[in-house]
N, C-alpha and C positions, 0 to 999 in steps of 0.2 A: 530733684536728682540730676546728676550730670548728663545722663543720656537724653534728658529732655530739654537740654539747653540750646539745641539747634534752633535757629530762627524758622518760624512756620512759613517763611517766604519761600522755602525750598532753595536757598541760595547755594547750597553745597552741590558740587558737580564732580564727575569723574570718580576716582577711587574713594575720595572722602564721602561722597554721596552713597556709594556702595556699602562702605563701612557703617554709615549711619542707619541705612535701611536694615542691614543685617543685625545690628545691635538692637534696633527697635523690635524687630520680629522675634528675636531671641528672648527678649524680656517679656514680650506678650505671651509667647509660648510657655515660658516658665510660670508665668502668672496663672495660666490655665491649670497647670499641674499643681501649683502651690500658690494660691492667691496671696499676693503681697503688696499689690498696687492699690492706691486709692482710686475711686471712680474718676476723679478729675485727671489723674495721671494716665489711666487707660485711655480716656477720651483724647487727651493731649497727644499721646503716642499714635493713636489712630488718625488723628487730624494731620499729624506730621506725615504719616505714611501716605495719606491721601494726596498731599501736596507733592511728595516725591513721586508718587505713582502716576502723575499726569504725564510724565515723560518716562517711557520704559527703559531708556538708557541708564545703565548702572543702578537699576532697580530689580535686578534678576531674582532675588529671594522672594519678591512678591508673587512671582509667576510660577513658582515651583508648587509641587503637590503639598509640601509642608506649609508653604506660605498660604495657599488657598484654604487648607484645612484649618489653620489657626484663625484666619479671618472669618471663616464660616462658623466656627464655634462661637466667636463673639457676636456674629450676626444673628444667629438663631437660638443660642442657648443662654445668652446673657439676660439677667434680671432687669437690666437698665435699658430702657428704650433708647436713650441717648447713645449709649455705648453700641447698641445693636445697629442703629442707623449710621453711626460713624463707620462701623465695619462694613455695612452694606454699600456705602459710597466708595470705599476702597475696592471692594469686590466689583462694583460696576465698572470702574476704570480699568481694572485688570482684565475683565472678560471682554471689554470693548477693544483694548489695545492689543491683546494677545489672544487670538482665537483659540489656540490649543487649551487655554485654561477653562474654556467652556465645557469640554468633555471631562476635564478633571473635576470641575464643580459638580457635574452630574454623577460621575463615578463615585463621588463621596457621599452620595445619597442626599444631596441638598435640595433637589427640586421639590419633593414632597414637603419639606420644611418651609420652603419659600411659598408654596401654595397655601400652607396653613397660615403663614403670616400675612398673606394677601387678604385674609378675612378681616383684618383690623380696619376700623373706620378712621383712617388717618391718611392724609394726603401725601406725607413724606413716605410712608410705608407703601402706599399705592404706586407712587412714582418709582421708587427704588426697586421694589420687588417685581413690579411689572417689567421694568427694563432688564433685570437679571433673567427672568423667564423668557423674555423676548430673545435675548442674546443666545440662550441655550436652545432655541428652536432652530438655529442654524448649524448644520453639519455636526450634530451630536446624536447620541442614542437615547435622547429624551423620550420617555414613555408617556406621551400626552394622554392616551386613553386612561392610563392609571391615574393621572392627575385629575382628570375629569370625573372618573367614576368613583375614586376612593377619597379624593381630597377636595372635591367640590370647586374645581377651578372655574367651571362655567358659572356656578352660583355666585362666586366672588366677583367675577367680571360683571355680571348682571347687577349685583348690588352696588358696585362702584359706579356704574353708568347711571343706575337709579338715583344715587345721591347727586351726581352732576346734573342730571335732568331736573331734579327738584330745585336745586339752586338756580339753574338757568331760568326755570319757569317763574321763580320769585323775583327775578330782576326785570326791570323795564326793558323790553327788547330794543328800544331805540338807543338807550344810553347805558344799560347795564353792561358791565365788563368784569369778567372774573379776574381774580388775582393771578399773578405769575405762577404760583405753585399749583393752583387748581388747573390752569391751562396745561401745564407740564404733565401733571398726573393724568388728566384726561387724554392727552395725546399718547402717553405710553400705554394706557389701557386700550385705546383703539388700535394701536399698532399690534399689541399682543392679541387682541381679538382677531384681527385680520390674519396673523400668522397661524394661530391655533386652528381657526376654521379652514385655513388653506391646507394645513398638514394633517388635520384630523377630520377628514371629510365624512367619516362614518358617524361622527358625533355632532353634526351640524345642528340637529334639532335641540341639542342641549343649550344652544345659544339663541333659541327662538325668542326668549323673553327679553333679549337686548333690543329688539326692534322698536317697541314703544318708546324706549328712552333715546334711541338713535333719531327717531322721527321728531321727538320733542326738542332734542338738541339742534337738529337741522333747522327747525322752524323758529327756535327761540333765539339763537345767536344772531346778533345784528349782522347784516351784510357787510363784508369787508370793504373798506374804502382805501385800498392800497393799489400800488401799481402792479402788484402780483396777488390778485384776490384769492387764488387757490393755494397759495403757499401758507395755508392757515389750518386750523382745526377742521374746517369744512372738507378739505380733501380727505382727511382720515375718516370723517363720517360717511361720505358717499362711497369711499373705498370699501368700508365695512359691509355695505349692501351687496357687493359683488359676490361674496361667498356664501351668503345666507339664503335660506329657502323662503322665497317671498310668496309661496302659494299657500302657506298654512293659514288657518283662521286667525291666529295671532298677528301674522304679518298683514293680512288683509284689513283687519280692524285698525292696526297701527298706522299703516301707510295710506289707507284710503277710508278714513272714518266716515260713516254715513252723513254726519253733519257737515263735513268739510272734505269731500273726497279728492279734491285737487290740491290740497295744501302742500304735499311733498313734491309732487311733479312741478307745481308752480315755483317752489323754492329752487329746485334744480335748474329750471330754465332761467330763473332770476340770476343764478350764479353763472350760467352759460353765456349770457349776454355780455357782461363786462369782461369775462374771461376771453372771449373771442376778440375783443379790442385790445386787451392788455398784453397777450403773449405773442412773441415773434414766431415765425414759421418753425424754427428749430426747437422751440419750447412747447409746441402744441402736443407732440407725442407724450412727453412726460407729464405735463401738467393738465391738459384739457381732455386728452383721449379717455382717461379713466372716468371723467365726469359724463362724457357722452355714452360710455358703456354702461354706467350706472343708470342713466336716464333710459337706455334701451331695456335693461332688466326690469326696472320699475314699470315701464310702459307695458312690457310683455304681460305682466300679471295684473294690470290695472283694469278696473271696471270702465264702462263706457264713458261716464262723465269725465274721468281723468284722462282717458285717451283723447277725447274730443278737445280738452283743454291743451294738450300737447300739440295736436294737429293744428289747432287754430293759431298757435304761436310759432310753429316751425315750418308749416307748408307755405309755399309761395302764395301771396295774395294777389288780388287784382292790380294793386299798385306795382307789385314786383313784375307783373307780366306786361306792363307797358313798355318794358325794355326786355332785351334778351335776359333770361334768368341768370342771376348772379351779378348783375350790373348795378343794382341799387345798393343802398347802405343799410338795409334792414338785416335783422338776424338771420332769416332764411337765406338771403343772398350771400351773407358772409359765410354761412355754412356751405352753400353750394360752391362758392369760389374755391374753397379748400378741398373740393372733391378730387381735384387733380394735382394737389400740392406735393411735389416730389420730395420736399424736405420734411414732410410729416406723414410717412406711410401708414403708421398705426392710426393716426387721427383721421386721415381721409377714409380708411377702411371702416372705422367706427361710425363715421358720418353716413357713409353709404348704406351700411347695414341698418342704422337708425331710420333712414328715410324709406328703406324697403319695408321695415316694420310699420312705419306710419302709413304705408300703402296697403296694409293688410297682407303683406307678402304676396301680392298679386302683381305679376309682371306688367299687365296692361295698365292697371291703376298707377303703378310706379312710373311708367313712361308718361302717363298723363300728368302726374304730379310734378315731375322734374324735367321732362323733355327727354327725347331719345338720345340726344347728345350726351347727357350726364348718365342716363340709365344704361346705355349699351355696354360700356366697359364692365360695369358691375355684373350684369347679366351674363356676359361672356365668361368672365373670370370664375363665376360660380356655377357655370353650366346650367343656367336657368333659361329654358327656351322662351322665345318671344311668341306670344299667342298670335295666330293669324289675324290680320286686321287691326293689331294693336296700335300701329302708327296712325292708321286712318281714324281709329276711334279717338286718339289723343288729339288729332287735328280738328275733330268735330267740335271740340269745346273744352275749356278748362273747368275744373270743378272736382268734386269727389269727396275725399275723406275729411276735409276740413279747410280752414283758412277762409278769408273773405271771398275767395273765388268759388267756394262751394255753391253749387246750384247754377253758376253762370255757364252758359253754353256758347260764349263767343268763340268763334273759330280761332285756333292757335296754330303757330308753326310747330309741327310735332317734334322738330329737332331742337329748336331753341326755347320752346315754351312761351314765346312772346305772342301776344295777340296779333293776328294778321293785320287788323285794321290800324295797329300802332307801328307796323314796320315802315321804315323809311330807307329808301335806296338812293345812293348817289347817281346822278345822271352821267352815264358813260358814253363816249363816242361810239357810233354804230360800228359793229364788227364788219370786217371785210368778208368776202365769200370764202376765202381760205380759212379764216378764223372760225366762221360758222361751221364749216365742214369739220374742222378739228374738234370743236365743242360737241357737235352731233356724235362723232365717234366716241368721245369721252363719256357722254351721257349714256350712249348705248351700252358700253361696257359696265358702267356703274349700275344701271337697271338690271342687267343680266346677273350681276353679283348679288343684288338685293333680292331678286326672284329666287335665287338658290338658297338664301337664308330663310325664306318664308316670311320675312318681315312684311312685304307688301305682296298683294295678289293681283295687282293691275297689270295690263299688258304694257310692255315697253313702248312708250310713245314714239320713239325713233323707229322701232320695228313697224309700228302701225303706219307711220308716214311713208316708209319705204314700200310697204305693201300697197298703199294707195297711190303710189306713183308721184308723191309730193316731194320726193328727194331724188335728184338726178346727179350723176357724177360729172364733174367739170372736165372739159377737155384739158389736156396738159398745157395747151398754149393760150388758154383763156385768161385774160388779165382780171385781176380782182378790182372791185370798185374802189 
């Protein structure tokens, strides 16, 4: 037919393109009322509309209520899977490029039909329908509880993840690689899972059964060997953990199985190490902060063996304490160095909260683990009081929750976290009497301020020296040495 003679390259532009789109949609609408096209003709028309729809200019009929309705009927009412998927592709482009069409799609009653089609065991349907539903979760009146309760949306997501997990488990973890469509379908399912659990918080438990499959996928996928290791399916997997309830029996057995309780936390730390090396300061907030948050959530609900594994890998070790904390090239040092990173406020906050959790949310242990220099800002910002004697306790020796330093009682600098016997000081020229007097005054003021905070309970040494007559005021005309 003449109206199908346009090149599928979408070469028409301007008014000619508008005329072609209008004619194609008119023919398809007429075919719904009185079928006259062959299957191949319908598919060719939809394919041509898909090409034209990639650029919204001069494609206005696609984004009208009538255009969305025609495409939806082919997508959900057609007897041909090929025709339905061709129509779904056009709809995906329309809803992506023109946000108002999302509400139109919902108002036409298509969300329940999409949920029903998501039950198909087909990667194309999973990808296309998950994307459509994902787009409708943004700024529409989508009734997610209805889809979950009446159209088994949660069950469909669970089943799709189950199939992905089964295929991933069947592949050798070192070399197995899923095909492009499988990776794309999995990505859309995980995005949909995140949005639905974010916007339908009262139905979180309906997605409890996704956790065994998420854990399997996390541990089965080979670690990425790219310059951006978290720009992969992994980021979608650990993001999904952020909204789910990890305290349930299902979650506990999935994330911390008795035979291998550390497998998930180990994998998350395995991802964190290369990520800390790969991303620049400005990329940490977007790419790595969610991973740190996911690790915090998983740690919060973890049994003791899993907690100990995280502590051993993230708390400063004896090797770290040979220098001021944060100066070595280990993972704990790289984490601490970013504690004050002004270019990544969300990341530095996530790291500080994680280390507070690793310290049992105990301010004294926190100071002991990371040094008062790192701990003080976090404690002040979160209105957490410093226990009396905490700094003196930290100075008595490093150790505590985990890491190689656990059990070691070598005295440390309570501010820097470095072992005292490893500190090295540059030899400086002796101060003049005037410099000594100014330093004494400065120290006096500092100790008075510290006493008021309750951080230390010792008497000001300058005050003691003055009381004992060991400090005398210099005459104005006395020359310094």
